[in-house]
N, C-alpha and C positions, 0 to 999 in steps of 0.2 A: 432287492439285490440287483444290482446293476448287470445288464446285459455283457458287459465289456468284461466280465469276470468269468463269462464262458465263450471265449473267442471261438471253439469248434462250432457251438451253436450259432454264433453271430454269423460266421462264413456261411454256414448250412443255409440260414434263411436269405442271405446276399445272394447267394450262386440261384438258390430257388427262384428268387424274384426275378433275377436277371435272365434265367432261362426262360420263365413265363414270359417277360415282356418280350424277350427276342421271338417268341413262338407266335404271340399274336400279332407282333408286326409284321413277320412273315406270312401269317395268313391273309392280313389286312393287304399286304402286297401281292398277294396271290388271288386272282379271281375266282378259282375253284372253291365250290361252297365247302363249309366245314360240315363234318359229319358228326351230329351232337347224339349224345345217348339218347334211346327211345325216340328222339324226333328226326332222326336221319337227317337230310338236306333239307327238309321242309321249310326251315325258317329263312334261309337265302332265297329259296325258289318265292317264298310270298313276297320277300322284299322286292324281287325284280320281276313278279308275275307282269306287270304293265309294260314290261319291255323283254318278254321271255326271248323272242327269236335273237334278238341281239345279246341278251346276257348269254344263252347256250352257245351263240357261235363265239364269243370271247372266251369261254370255257373250252371250246373245241380247241381253238387256236393255241392254248396254253398247254394244251394235252395232246398234241400231236394229231387231233383230228377224231379221237374217240373217247370216251368218257361213261364212267358207269356211276349214274345216279342212284343215289341210297334212299329210299323212301322211310317213312317210320317204321319202327320194328314191328313185326307182324301183319303190316298193311299189305305186304305183297305188292307193293308198285315200285321194286329195283328196275331200272330202266338203263340198258346200254343206249347211248344216242352216240350216234356216228356220221363222220362226214366223209369218211375215207374211201376214195373211187375203188379200191380194191374190195373192201368190205361190201360197199354197194353192188359191184359186179358179181360177187360171189353169192351174196345171199338172192339177189334179183335173177341171177342167169345160172352160174355154175353149179351151186347147190340148190337150187329153187324148190326142189320137191321137198326139202326139210324145213323150208319157211313158207308155210301159208298163212293167209291171214289169220287164220285161229279161233278158238271160241271166245277168247278176251276181246278180241277186235270186234266180233259179231254181236257181242253183248253191249258193247260202247256204242256201237252203231246200230242198235236195234232196230231203229226207224225204218232202215234200210232192207230187213227182213231177208228175203231170198234173191235180193238184186246182185248183180256180177260183182259189186264193190265187197258185198259180204260174205260170198261163196268160195270154197274150195272143192277140189278134187272134180267127181263128175259133174256136177251140177255148175261150177266153173266153167269146164270146159263146154259144155252144151250152151251156155251164155256167150262164151267166146266165139264159138263156130257160127252160132246164129247170127250175132251181131255183126261179125267181119263179114258174113255171106251179104246181110242188109245193107251196110254201109258201101259196100263195095259196087253195088248195083248202080248203074248209069242213071235211071230214073230217081232213085233216092237223091244221087249228087245233083240233079238238076233242080230237084224239088228244093234242097239245101239253098242252091244260088236264088233260087226264083224267090223263095222265103225271104231271104236277107235283103234283097234289092226291095221286094216289096215293103218290107217293115222300114228301110232306108227313105225309100221314095214317099211313104204315106205317114211316117212317124217321126223317124230321127230328123229328116231335112226340115218339116214343119216346125217342130219344137226349137231347133237352132235357130231357124229364121226368124221365129219370134222372138226369142232371148235376144237375138242379135239387134233387131229393130227397136226393143225397150231398152238395151243395153243393161239387161238385168243379170245379176249374178246366178250361177247354175252350179249343182253338185256335178260334176261328170260320172264320178263312180256311181250316183244314182241312176242317171241317164242309161249307163251301159248296163245296170242290173235290169232296169226295166225290159231295155231293148232285147237282151239275150233271153230273159225270162219269156217275153212275149213270143219269140223265134221257137224257144223250145218247145214251149206249149203247143204251138201252130204244127211242128214238125209231129210232135207225139199224137195230138188228138184232132188235128184238122180245126181247132178252134181257137179263135183269137181273143186272149184276156184282156187285151187294150189297156194296159197299164202305162203304156209310153203314150201320152197327148199332151197338148199345149199347158192343160190344168194339171198335170201330174196327180191324178188320184190317188188316194189312199188305198194300197192292198193289202189286206190283212195277212195273206198267203205269203206274199213276199216279204213282209216284215219279220212274221214268224219263223220262216227259214233262216233268215239273216241272223236272228237271235239265237237260233237252235244250233247254228254253228260253233256259236261262242261256248255252248252248254256242252257239246261235245268234246270240244277241246279239254274242258275243264276236267272231264270224265277221265281223262288220261292221267292225270296226276290225284285225283283223290280217292280214298279208299272206296271199294265197291259199295261196302255196305253204307258209306256216308251219302254217295249220290243215288244209291236205291232208295234212301228214306226221302230225300229233298224231292225224287220223282214222285214216290208215293202220295205225297202230301202237297205235290206242285209248290215247290217253293223255290224262289230265286229263279236263276235260269232255266230250271227245269221245267217251270210251268209253260215255258216257250216252247220247249220242244213236245211236250204233251199236246200243245196246241197246232202245232205244225203236223203232228201225226194225225190228229183229228181232221183238220183242214185237208190233209192229203187223201186220207180215206174219202171225203166226201166229194172232192174234185175228181178224183181219178175213179173211182167206183162209180161216179154218175156217168162218166163217159163210158166205162166198160157197157153198163146196162143200155145205154142209148145206142151205142154200135150194135149191140146184139138185137135190139129191139128192129132197129132199121135193117138191118140184115134180114130178118124174118118178113118184112113186109115188103121188100124189093124184089121182084120177080128176077129170072135169071137174065132176060134181055137186057133190062136197065144195069143188071151188074157187069155186063159186058161193055155196056156204051159207056159207062163212066167208072173208071179205076180210082180206089180210094189208095192212095199212096202213104197215109199217115201210119207212124210206128205202132200206133195201136191196133190198127187192121193187120198189118203185117207180123205182129207178135202174137196175136190172137190167131191167126192162121198156122204159124210155126209151131207154137206152144199149145194146140188144142188139145192134146192129152198130158198135159204136164200139170200136176199139182203141187210139186215143191215138198218140201221138209215139213211143211203145215197142213198137208193134204186137201188144199184149197186152190181150185184153179184160177178164180179171179184174184185172190190175193197173191197168187205167183205172178199173174200179169201185173197188178199193180206194183209188186215190189220190183220188178224189172223196169218199169216205166218211171218210177219214182228215182231210181239209181241215176237213169239216162237225164232226167229232168235237173236233178241237183248238180249232175256234171255239167250240162249244157247250160245252165245258166249260172253257176258259180265261177267256173275257172276261165271262160272266156271274157265276162266282165271284168274280171281282176286283171288278166293280161293287158286289157285295152287300157285300164285306169293307170296302171303304172308305165304302160308305155307311154301315155301322153304325161304323166307326172315327170319322165325322165326326159321327155323332149322339151318340156317348159324349163327344165334346169340345163338344156343343151340345145339351145335355139340353132346352132350351126347345123344339128342334124337334121331338125326340122326342114332347115333351107335345102339341104340336099335332096331329100326326099322330095321336097315340093318341085325341085329342077328334074329328079328322076322321072315324075309322073307325067313332067311335058314332054321330057325326050322319049321316053319309053312307050307311053300309050298315045304319042302324038296328039295330045291337047294344046289347044291354041289358047293364048290370053283371054280374047273374047268369047269363047265356048262355054256354053252352060255345062253342068255336071252331065257326064253319061256314063251309061254301065258300061263294066268291062267283066271279062270272064277270066275262068280259072288260068287259061293259057296265057293270056296277057299279063296275068298278075305273076306268073313265073320269072317273067323279064325283069320285076322289080328287086334286083340283088340289094341294093341299099335299104330297102324297105324290110325285106326278110331279115337282114341283118340285123337291124334296129329293134324288130321283134324278138329275135332271137337273144339280144343282149337285154332286153326288158325281161324275159323270162328268165334268164341265167340269174339276174340280179334278185329278182321277185318272182320266183315260182309261184304260180296259183295255189299249188298244196305244198306248203312249206314242209312238211313233215309226213312220213309215211309209216305205218306201223307194221310190224312183223312180229313172229313168235316161233323160235324152233321147235321142233316136234321132237328131237333128240339132241343129245348133248354135243356139240361142236366146238371148235376152236378157229376163229375168223382168221384171215390174213394178215390184221394187226396183232394177233397174238392172245386176243380176248377170249376167255372161255365162256361159253352161254350154255344154260340148259334149258329145260321145256317149262321153266316157269320164268325165264328171262324175257321181258318184253323189250324190243329194239325198235329204237326211232330213227329212221333214215333221214337227214337232217339236209334236204335241198336247199334250203334258205342259206344255209353257213356253206355249203359247198361252192355257191357262187362269189363267196368271199373269201376264199382260201388263197393266199398267195403261192403255195405250194402246187396249186392245181392251173391257177390263172395267171400268175406272175405278180409283180408288184404293183401292177396298174390295175389290179382284181377289184377295185371299188370304182374304177372309172367307167363311164357309159361310151364303151367304142365299138361300135357296129362295125368297124374296119375288121373288128376280131374275127368276124365271120366271113370274110372275102378272102378267096385266093389270090394268088399273084397274077393269074391269068384272069381275074375278074369275076370268077363264078362262086357258089356256095361253098365255103369249106366244112367239110364234114368232120364233125366232133362227137366221138362215142357216147353213146347214151348213158354209159355208167358214169360218165364225166358230166354232162349237161342232162339233168334229171328231172326237167320240167314235165317230162311227159312220162316220167319214169322208165324202166328198162326191162329187158328181158320178155319172158311170155305175157307178163302183165302192162307192157307197153300200152299206153292209151289208144285204144281203138278209135277214138275220135280225133286224132291228132291231124289227120288231113282237112277234116271239115272244120275244126277249130281255126286254124290256120289261115285258111279260106276266108272265112268268116271276118277274122280279124284284118286280112290285107283289105277286105271291099270296104270297111266300115273307117280303117284308120286311112287310106286312100281318099276316100269320099271326104272325110272331114277336113284333112288337110288340104286339099285341092281347093275346096270351097270356104274354108275359114281359116281365120285367124284366130288362134287359142291365147289368151292372156289368164295368168294367175294373178289372183287377188289375194291379200293378207297374208304373203309369204306362201311358202310351200312347207308346210308341216308335214314331217312323214311319220307320225305316230302310228304303229301298227295295232290293229286288234289282236289281242289273243284268241285266235279262232283257226277252225281247220282250213280255211279259205283266208288267203292273205288280201287283207283289206285296210283301206287307210281308217283309222278310227275316226276322223273329223271330215270324211268326205274329201274330194278334189274340187276346190271351189274356182270357178273359172268365170271368165266373161269371153264371148265370141264377137266376133265381128266378120262379117260377109266380106269376102274379097273382091276387088273391085274386077 
């Protein structure tokens, strides 16, 4: 029986197919992922996981800066992703008390234990107050400057000289990771791990932590039961996190024990003659009666120091890597920094490199603007997780409850035309310089590289000081050249890194 004998049926199927085709084409034109039955939006996420930061940035641009990601049904991983400055300000400052890190964050970052990044309420207040006090001490700031210059003179410069003479290619990202790792371990324990030498020795601790950052990132989007199983049987990236945990225990507990033995064997006269300025000694003194949520004093000290180690190693190294990545793409900016070094620091063409202090660095306006611009486009911590305690409505109009995970997307914020203008993707250090030639102030809820509100990064001043010293020293003494192009592929990681490193050659300036 011909279908033409039933015109109404034919018309129905024609309309149905037309509507279906139109709907599919509309979805294909839209960047927003499809919310499938049972699976949620996980299929689109898996397909774009290799470019997660760029993919979610595109979605946020299409959806006015805020988007609700729906995970698989019953998995409990619905996530509100936002790059809206008003939301960021509201969550991090205005209604700060309703948005702690929360138990879900603490579970994902379980390796950090009772450290400052994992803490809320009274424990976080204790960490914040103590750390702010220690970081503000003149003696500690001088120690940071001394340690940084010591590592530059005895490690960074010899390695770069060695590579320059041999015209060898070098992964600048790896160099910065080693430099900052040696620096932060020295500041914490007064011990030099010596990972940055001309032979670039393999360091299992450094490697394990790089891999563990990818593992923790994966946990944000996997059902808890799934990554718990992987961790239990040490499968995939979870085995690297387990390894990093063991290595951190071995390293830090060893230093705690050695410090305690040393103190018992040292008489009072020697204690007065030689002051130990390491963070380990300072925290052991400040936290002598603290046992944390685990009832273990040594573990509390270990968790405290591990958080500082992770922050001091990863963030500064990432910022320096992206800074030089952008300079290689913008040679005019590099030339202006080089000219500024000669003009403001009084360096001469035939002068060897010299040390300069924090006050001298304050005059390097263009260098400061260039670093801020790099941090805007490539914030070391691209995502920041929060969770509301009570039902709330954000300034964007989105309603959240206690089960909603929120990701503040700093990477996307730096790429929003609504925030930075049509030239938001351009590297423009001038963006940070006022008409009078000074540093232009931009609110922290708009420039979120150091977060905002009460949880603003306590090491901001120290980090900027270290970055300026390293950047100025390299630019003044070497010309850096990119090799094999400049692939900007990002790792899916809690720390913004180049997947294939930053391969360069360096040539010593005349």
